[in-house]
PyMOL commands that place a pseudoatom at each C-alpha (Angstrom):
pseudoatom trace, name=CA, resn=MET, resi=1, chain=A, elem=C, hetatm=0, pos=[180.350, 114.249, 206.579]
pseudoatom trace, name=CA, resn=LYS, resi=2, chain=A, elem=C, hetatm=0, pos=[181.410, 115.903, 203.351]
pseudoatom trace, name=CA, resn=ILE, resi=3, chain=A, elem=C, hetatm=0, pos=[183.226, 114.043, 200.592]
pseudoatom trace, name=CA, resn=SER, resi=4, chain=A, elem=C, hetatm=0, pos=[186.197, 116.421, 200.818]
pseudoatom trace, name=CA, resn=GLU, resi=5, chain=A, elem=C, hetatm=0, pos=[186.570, 115.549, 204.517]
pseudoatom trace, name=CA, resn=ILE, resi=6, chain=A, elem=C, hetatm=0, pos=[186.408, 111.834, 203.729]
pseudoatom trace, name=CA, resn=ARG, resi=7, chain=A, elem=C, hetatm=0, pos=[189.076, 112.074, 201.026]
pseudoatom trace, name=CA, resn=GLU, resi=8, chain=A, elem=C, hetatm=0, pos=[191.490, 113.605, 203.565]
pseudoatom trace, name=CA, resn=LEU, resi=9, chain=A, elem=C, hetatm=0, pos=[191.322, 110.501, 205.794]
pseudoatom trace, name=CA, resn=ASN, resi=10, chain=A, elem=C, hetatm=0, pos=[193.864, 107.707, 205.438]
pseudoatom trace, name=CA, resn=ASP, resi=11, chain=A, elem=C, hetatm=0, pos=[192.806, 104.077, 204.919]
pseudoatom trace, name=CA, resn=GLU, resi=12, chain=A, elem=C, hetatm=0, pos=[192.869, 103.155, 208.603]
pseudoatom trace, name=CA, resn=GLU, resi=13, chain=A, elem=C, hetatm=0, pos=[190.808, 106.199, 209.559]
pseudoatom trace, name=CA, resn=LEU, resi=14, chain=A, elem=C, hetatm=0, pos=[188.294, 105.319, 206.832]
pseudoatom trace, name=CA, resn=ARG, resi=15, chain=A, elem=C, hetatm=0, pos=[187.842, 101.813, 208.245]
pseudoatom trace, name=CA, resn=THR, resi=16, chain=A, elem=C, hetatm=0, pos=[187.470, 103.186, 211.783]
pseudoatom trace, name=CA, resn=GLU, resi=17, chain=A, elem=C, hetatm=0, pos=[184.904, 105.748, 210.663]
pseudoatom trace, name=CA, resn=LEU, resi=18, chain=A, elem=C, hetatm=0, pos=[183.010, 103.076, 208.720]
pseudoatom trace, name=CA, resn=GLU, resi=19, chain=A, elem=C, hetatm=0, pos=[182.848, 100.910, 211.843]
pseudoatom trace, name=CA, resn=ARG, resi=20, chain=A, elem=C, hetatm=0, pos=[181.622, 103.863, 213.907]
pseudoatom trace, name=CA, resn=LEU, resi=21, chain=A, elem=C, hetatm=0, pos=[178.900, 104.672, 211.372]
pseudoatom trace, name=CA, resn=HIS, resi=22, chain=A, elem=C, hetatm=0, pos=[177.701, 101.068, 211.260]
pseudoatom trace, name=CA, resn=ARG, resi=23, chain=A, elem=C, hetatm=0, pos=[177.349, 101.088, 215.056]
pseudoatom trace, name=CA, resn=HIS, resi=24, chain=A, elem=C, hetatm=0, pos=[175.590, 104.465, 214.879]
pseudoatom trace, name=CA, resn=LEU, resi=25, chain=A, elem=C, hetatm=0, pos=[173.142, 103.148, 212.266]
pseudoatom trace, name=CA, resn=PHE, resi=26, chain=A, elem=C, hetatm=0, pos=[172.417, 100.128, 214.464]
pseudoatom trace, name=CA, resn=ASP, resi=27, chain=A, elem=C, hetatm=0, pos=[171.687, 102.411, 217.420]
pseudoatom trace, name=CA, resn=ILE, resi=28, chain=A, elem=C, hetatm=0, pos=[169.428, 104.625, 215.313]
pseudoatom trace, name=CA, resn=ARG, resi=29, chain=A, elem=C, hetatm=0, pos=[167.481, 101.621, 214.062]
pseudoatom trace, name=CA, resn=ALA, resi=30, chain=A, elem=C, hetatm=0, pos=[167.051, 100.375, 217.621]
pseudoatom trace, name=CA, resn=GLN, resi=31, chain=A, elem=C, hetatm=0, pos=[165.666, 103.772, 218.599]
pseudoatom trace, name=CA, resn=ALA, resi=32, chain=A, elem=C, hetatm=0, pos=[163.308, 103.704, 215.630]
pseudoatom trace, name=CA, resn=VAL, resi=33, chain=A, elem=C, hetatm=0, pos=[161.939, 100.311, 216.683]
pseudoatom trace, name=CA, resn=THR, resi=34, chain=A, elem=C, hetatm=0, pos=[161.318, 101.489, 220.245]
pseudoatom trace, name=CA, resn=GLU, resi=35, chain=A, elem=C, hetatm=0, pos=[159.786, 104.712, 218.890]
pseudoatom trace, name=CA, resn=LYS, resi=36, chain=A, elem=C, hetatm=0, pos=[162.322, 106.923, 220.657]
pseudoatom trace, name=CA, resn=LEU, resi=37, chain=A, elem=C, hetatm=0, pos=[163.801, 108.329, 217.454]
pseudoatom trace, name=CA, resn=GLU, resi=38, chain=A, elem=C, hetatm=0, pos=[162.943, 112.007, 217.134]
pseudoatom trace, name=CA, resn=ASP, resi=39, chain=A, elem=C, hetatm=0, pos=[164.409, 112.579, 213.657]
pseudoatom trace, name=CA, resn=PRO, resi=40, chain=A, elem=C, hetatm=0, pos=[163.728, 109.744, 211.184]
pseudoatom trace, name=CA, resn=THR, resi=41, chain=A, elem=C, hetatm=0, pos=[166.030, 111.345, 208.594]
pseudoatom trace, name=CA, resn=LEU, resi=42, chain=A, elem=C, hetatm=0, pos=[169.027, 110.269, 210.705]
pseudoatom trace, name=CA, resn=ILE, resi=43, chain=A, elem=C, hetatm=0, pos=[168.736, 106.765, 209.248]
pseudoatom trace, name=CA, resn=THR, resi=44, chain=A, elem=C, hetatm=0, pos=[168.997, 108.068, 205.684]
pseudoatom trace, name=CA, resn=LYS, resi=45, chain=A, elem=C, hetatm=0, pos=[171.875, 110.384, 206.578]
pseudoatom trace, name=CA, resn=ALA, resi=46, chain=A, elem=C, hetatm=0, pos=[173.822, 107.550, 208.217]
pseudoatom trace, name=CA, resn=LYS, resi=47, chain=A, elem=C, hetatm=0, pos=[173.279, 105.282, 205.205]
pseudoatom trace, name=CA, resn=ARG, resi=48, chain=A, elem=C, hetatm=0, pos=[174.518, 107.984, 202.845]
pseudoatom trace, name=CA, resn=ASP, resi=49, chain=A, elem=C, hetatm=0, pos=[177.628, 108.602, 204.936]
pseudoatom trace, name=CA, resn=ILE, resi=50, chain=A, elem=C, hetatm=0, pos=[178.354, 104.860, 204.888]
pseudoatom trace, name=CA, resn=ALA, resi=51, chain=A, elem=C, hetatm=0, pos=[177.906, 104.812, 201.105]
pseudoatom trace, name=CA, resn=ARG, resi=52, chain=A, elem=C, hetatm=0, pos=[180.300, 107.755, 200.724]
pseudoatom trace, name=CA, resn=LEU, resi=53, chain=A, elem=C, hetatm=0, pos=[182.953, 105.988, 202.782]
pseudoatom trace, name=CA, resn=LEU, resi=54, chain=A, elem=C, hetatm=0, pos=[182.547, 102.755, 200.843]
pseudoatom trace, name=CA, resn=THR, resi=55, chain=A, elem=C, hetatm=0, pos=[182.823, 104.673, 197.564]
pseudoatom trace, name=CA, resn=ILE, resi=56, chain=A, elem=C, hetatm=0, pos=[186.131, 106.264, 198.576]
pseudoatom trace, name=CA, resn=ILE, resi=57, chain=A, elem=C, hetatm=0, pos=[187.478, 102.931, 199.826]
pseudoatom trace, name=CA, resn=ARG, resi=58, chain=A, elem=C, hetatm=0, pos=[186.566, 101.306, 196.508]
pseudoatom trace, name=CA, resn=GLU, resi=59, chain=A, elem=C, hetatm=0, pos=[188.095, 104.173, 194.504]
pseudoatom trace, name=CA, resn=ARG, resi=60, chain=A, elem=C, hetatm=0, pos=[191.357, 103.702, 196.366]
pseudoatom trace, name=CA, resn=GLU, resi=61, chain=A, elem=C, hetatm=0, pos=[191.269, 99.940, 195.800]
pseudoatom trace, name=CA, resn=LEU, resi=62, chain=A, elem=C, hetatm=0, pos=[190.782, 100.440, 192.064]
pseudoatom trace, name=CA, resn=ALA, resi=63, chain=A, elem=C, hetatm=0, pos=[193.489, 103.103, 191.893]
pseudoatom trace, name=CA, resn=GLY, resi=64, chain=A, elem=C, hetatm=0, pos=[195.899, 100.769, 193.681]
pseudoatom trace, name=CA, resn=ALA, resi=65, chain=A, elem=C, hetatm=0, pos=[195.061, 97.912, 191.316]
pseudoatom trace, name=CA, resn=GLN, resi=66, chain=A, elem=C, hetatm=0, pos=[195.513, 100.195, 188.326]
pseudoatom trace, name=CA, resn=ASN, resi=67, chain=A, elem=C, hetatm=0, pos=[198.939, 101.299, 189.576]
pseudoatom trace, name=CA, resn=GLN, resi=68, chain=A, elem=C, hetatm=0, pos=[199.986, 97.661, 189.915]
pseudoatom trace, name=CA, resn=ALA, resi=69, chain=A, elem=C, hetatm=0, pos=[198.816, 96.713, 186.400]
pseudoatom trace, name=CA, resn=VAL, resi=70, chain=A, elem=C, hetatm=0, pos=[201.431, 95.924, 183.786]
pseudoatom trace, name=CA, resn=PRO, resi=71, chain=A, elem=C, hetatm=0, pos=[202.004, 98.850, 181.387]
pseudoatom trace, name=CA, resn=GLY, resi=72, chain=A, elem=C, hetatm=0, pos=[200.845, 98.068, 177.869]
pseudoatom trace, name=CA, resn=GLY, resi=73, chain=A, elem=C, hetatm=0, pos=[198.269, 95.535, 179.026]
pseudoatom trace, name=CA, resn=ALA, resi=74, chain=A, elem=C, hetatm=0, pos=[198.244, 91.764, 178.642]
pseudoatom trace, name=CA, resn=LYS, resi=75, chain=A, elem=C, hetatm=0, pos=[198.220, 90.215, 175.198]
for i in range(1, 75): cmd.bond("trace and resi %d" % i, "trace and resi %d" % (i + 1))
show_as sticks, trace
zoom trace
């Protein structure tokens, strides 16, 4: 998944996609343990997609906190 595609998703869709990727990673790891995984790079790709989603979620959290901050800062 590309970062531009991730940025187009709303918060609920991000959480749903994150859940789906976690399940997918679990399935891939299970296949790796039973030696049925044909492409070992799938684990790395899934981890990177999860990291991208978490990065966008965190960016939005920080942007929301910044918008709620008091102008001029606390003294």
